[in-house]
N, C-alpha and C positions, 0 to 999 in steps of 0.2 A: 538423701545422702549429702547433697550440696549444702543443705541447711545445717547438717551435723558438722561439716568441715568449717563452715562460717562460725559456728558456736565455739569450736575448738580453737580457732584462730583468735577469736575475741577473748576467750578465757586466757589464752597464752599471753596476749598483749597486756591484759589487766594484771596478771601475775607478775610479768616482767616489770611493768610500771610500779607495782607495789614494792617489789624487791629493790629496784633502783631508788625509789623514794625513801625506803628505810635507810639505806646506806647514805643517801644524801642528807637525811635528817641527822644521822649520827655525825657526819662530817661537819655540818653546820653547827651542831651543838658543841662540838669540840673547838671549833674556831671562834664562834661568836659568843656563846653563852657561858663557856666554862668559868670565866672570871666574874660574871654578872649575876648568876642565879644562886640564891642561898635559901635555906629554909625560911618560909614565910613569904617568899616572892610569889607573885601570881603565876610565874612560869615554872616554878619548882616542880609542880605536878608533871608537866611535860618532860622535864629533865629526868625525873625518876622513871617515867614511863619508858623513855628511850633507853635508859640504863637497864631496866628489866628486860626489854626486848633484846638488847645487845647480849645480856647474860643468857637468855633462853637460847639464842642462836649461836652460842659459843660452845662447841661440843668437845674440844680438846681440853682435858682437865688441867693441864699445865697452863694453858692460856687463860682458863677460867680463874685460876688462883691469881694470876697477875692482874686480870681484869678486876676482880673483887678487891684486891689490894689497891688498885688505882682508884676505885670508887671510894675506898676508905681514905685515901690521901685527899681526894676531892672534898670529902666531908670535913676533914681537918681544916682545909683552906677556907671552906664556907663558915665553919665554926669560928675561926679567927676573925673573919669579917663581921659576923653577927655579934660576937662578944664585944668588939670595938664599938659597934653602933647601938646595940640594944642592952648590953650588960649581961652578966652571968645568969640572972634569974629569969630570963625571958623564955617564953614557950618555944621560940625558934631554936634556942640553944638546947633545950631538952629534946626536941625533935631531932636535931642534928646529932646529938650524942647517942640517941637510940638507933639512928641509922648507921652511925659509925660502928656501934656494937654489933649490929646485924651483919654488916659487911665483913667484919673480922671473924665472927662466928661462922658465917657462910664459907669464907675462905678456909677456915680450920676444918670444916666438914669435908670440903673437897680434898684437902690434904689427907684426911683420914680415909676417904674413899680410895685415893691413889695408893696409899700404903697397903690397904687390904687387897687391892687388885694386883699391884706390881710387886709387893713384898719388899720394896726398897725404901730407903729413907731420904731419897733425893727431894721429895716433895716437902719434907720437914725442913731441910736445909734451905730450900727456896722460900718457904714461909718465914723462917727465922730471919733470912736476909732482908726480905720485904718488911718485916716488923722492925728491924734495925733502921731501915730507911725511914719508916714512919716516926720512930723515936727521934731520929735526927731532925726531922721536920718540926716536931713538937718542941724540941729543945731550942731550935733556931728562933722561935717566936718570943 
């Protein structure tokens, strides 16, 4: 029985450490890497992995829409940087555009889910507002 309790304590400590590490990595990503990582960078894989984890653990659909639109905004900033350094025809630009398309279609999918579950169109209004924000960012460049 004593060995069982020790194992439970160890598992609890490991899980707590993993959860805290996950949130610490997201915080560090947002502070340090947000401006420095772009498609083609050696750290871009880790940035995308953290985004996917953050998306998987976002259960509120309204928050998930905002998160995916924020990811789309991040792709726009990355694309601007890559276009300035690599030009329009680079593989990094193509990869960034594909990811941008994915984020926007994922956000639209969550909007459709919310409409079917809630019956209201608040999600559509939120998506349109976020899309207008993205258009403003694109026009500013």
